[in-house]
N, C-alpha and C positions, 0 to 999 in steps of 0.2 A: 596399546592402542587407545587413543583418546575417544571421548564420547562422540565427536563429530565423525570420526572414521567408522566407529561402530554403527552410528545412525545411517551413514551412507551405505555401508555394507548391507545392513538390514533392508534399506530402501531398494537396493539392486535386486535382492531376493524377491521382494514384493513385486517389483517391476517385471522381472522374468516370469513369475507365476501369473501375473495379471495378463501378460502377453499371450500366455497359453490358455487364457479364458477363466482364470480363477476370480470369481466375483468377490470372494472374501479378501483376497490380497489387494484388489483394486479399492475396495472399501477402506482397507487399512491405509492406503496411500491418500485417499480423499480425506479421511479423518485427520491424518498428519498435517495436511496442508490447507484444510478447509478454512480455518480461521484467518490465516494471513491472506489468502486469496480473497475472501469476502471483505476483510478490512481494506485491502488495497483497492478493490472495486468501489467500496464505499468512499474512500478518500478521493478517488478519481471522479466519481459521479455525484456524490453528496446525497444520495437517496437510498434508503435501506432496501426497498423493494427492487429497485433497479440493480443495486449491487448484488442482491440474491440471484436475480436472473443472469447477470453477467458471470457470477461465480459458477452457477450450474452449467452455463454454456461453456465456460472455460474448461471445466472437468470433462464435459462431453467431447469437446474438441481434442483435449489431451488424450482421452481414451482412444479415440480414433487414430491419433498420431503416435500412439505409444510405440509402435513398431519402428518408428524413425527416431525415437528419442535416444540420445547418446548417454548411455548409462554410466559413463565415466565422469559425468558432471552431476551436480546436485539437481534435483527435480524442481525445487521451489523457484529458483530464478526463471526457469523455463515456463512454469505455470504462471508466474507473474507477468512475463512477456505476453503470453496469450491473453491474460486478463487485461493488460494495458491496451492491447490491440482492439479487443472487443469494446472496452470502455471508450476508446478514441472513436471508434466507428459509431457508437451510440451518441456521442457528444457532438457530432457534427451539426446538429440543429441547436442553434444558440438559444432558442426559446425553451427547449426541453432542459438544457443545462441550467438556465436561470430558474426555471420552475423547481428543479431538484434542489438548488441551493436555498430557495425560499422555504422548502419543507425540511430543511436540515434539522435532524434530531440530535439533541445534545445528551451527553451521558447523565445518568441519574445523579442527583446531588448527594454529597456525602452525608450520612445520617449524623445528627447532632450538631450540624452547622446552622447558625442563626440565619434567618431569612435575608438579612442585610448582606451577610457574607456570601450566601448562595447567589444572590443577585449580582454582587460584585464579581464573583467567579464566572458566572454565565456571561456577563458583559465582557470580561477579559477574554474568555474562550472565543466568543463571537468576534471580538475585535481581532484576535490573533488569526482566527480562521479567515476573516475577510482580508487581512493583510497578506496572508499566504495566497489567497485566491487572486490578489492583485498582481502577482508575479507572472512572468511568462510560463507557459506550460512546461518547458524543460526544467526550469527552476523548481516548480511545484513537484514534478516527478522525483527529482533527486531528494528533495526535502521529505516527501512522503516515504520513500524507500528507507532513507537513513534514520529519520527521527520518528515518524509515525509507526513504521513497521519494525524499527530497530534492527535493520539488516546491517551486516558488516560491509566494509568497503568492497570486499571481493564479491559478496552476494549482490550488492547494488550494481556493481559493474556487470555481472552476468545478467541480471534482470534488465538492465538498460542497454545491453550490448555495446558497452564501452570499456576502455581500459581502466584499471583501478586508479591510476594517476589522473585520468580524466575525471573520474568521480570526485577526487579530492579537489581538483581545480574548479570544477563546476559547482561543487558544494560551497567552496569558499566564495565564489562569485555570487551564488544564489543567496547565501547568508548576508553578504554585504548589501545586496539589493534589498533584502528583507529588512535589514536594520535601517537603511535609508528610507524605505517606504514607511516603516513604523515611526521613525522620527518625524517624518513630514506629515503623515495622515493619521497616525494613531499614537499621539504623544502620551496618552494614558498608560500605554504598555511599556514605556521606556524605563519606568521604575522597577518593573517585574520581568523585563526581558532577560532571557538566559544569556550568560556570557558567551 
């Protein structure tokens, strides 16, 4: 049995016990999925506080819907669908979304890197983030799931409620649009753009 199968089997045990009211088993499930749920919420809304609220609400909703969850499927894509729906609902106001982007917090700089290099890295990160933000929502979602959250094609398909082949074709189109957007509006990234 491989690690994925073992993890899913353990997850089913936790789900079954949580359905019976075990707080310890529910907490184990939350710990297992908390980071990806928060990261996805953050990618979708661009604000750490709002992402924390969305993640908490996603787990509350998941807990209340746990009786309807299909335990033959992995839990993470289901949680990410809930997260995406909540984030979408919060993003309806354009002003709120733009405010969240303005407050975007970037990761801590790598220790030992010169100030010029840190500045250049931050400029590249910000430019790449802005380039991704310039894509249609569907393109952003596929890129977030595959590259920012490092999900497999199958996990991405489950989270986005589409077929794996559709993930591949949408990802191909999204990356082509991103490349064109970078070449047109962010030429400084073309030298460092991943293949």
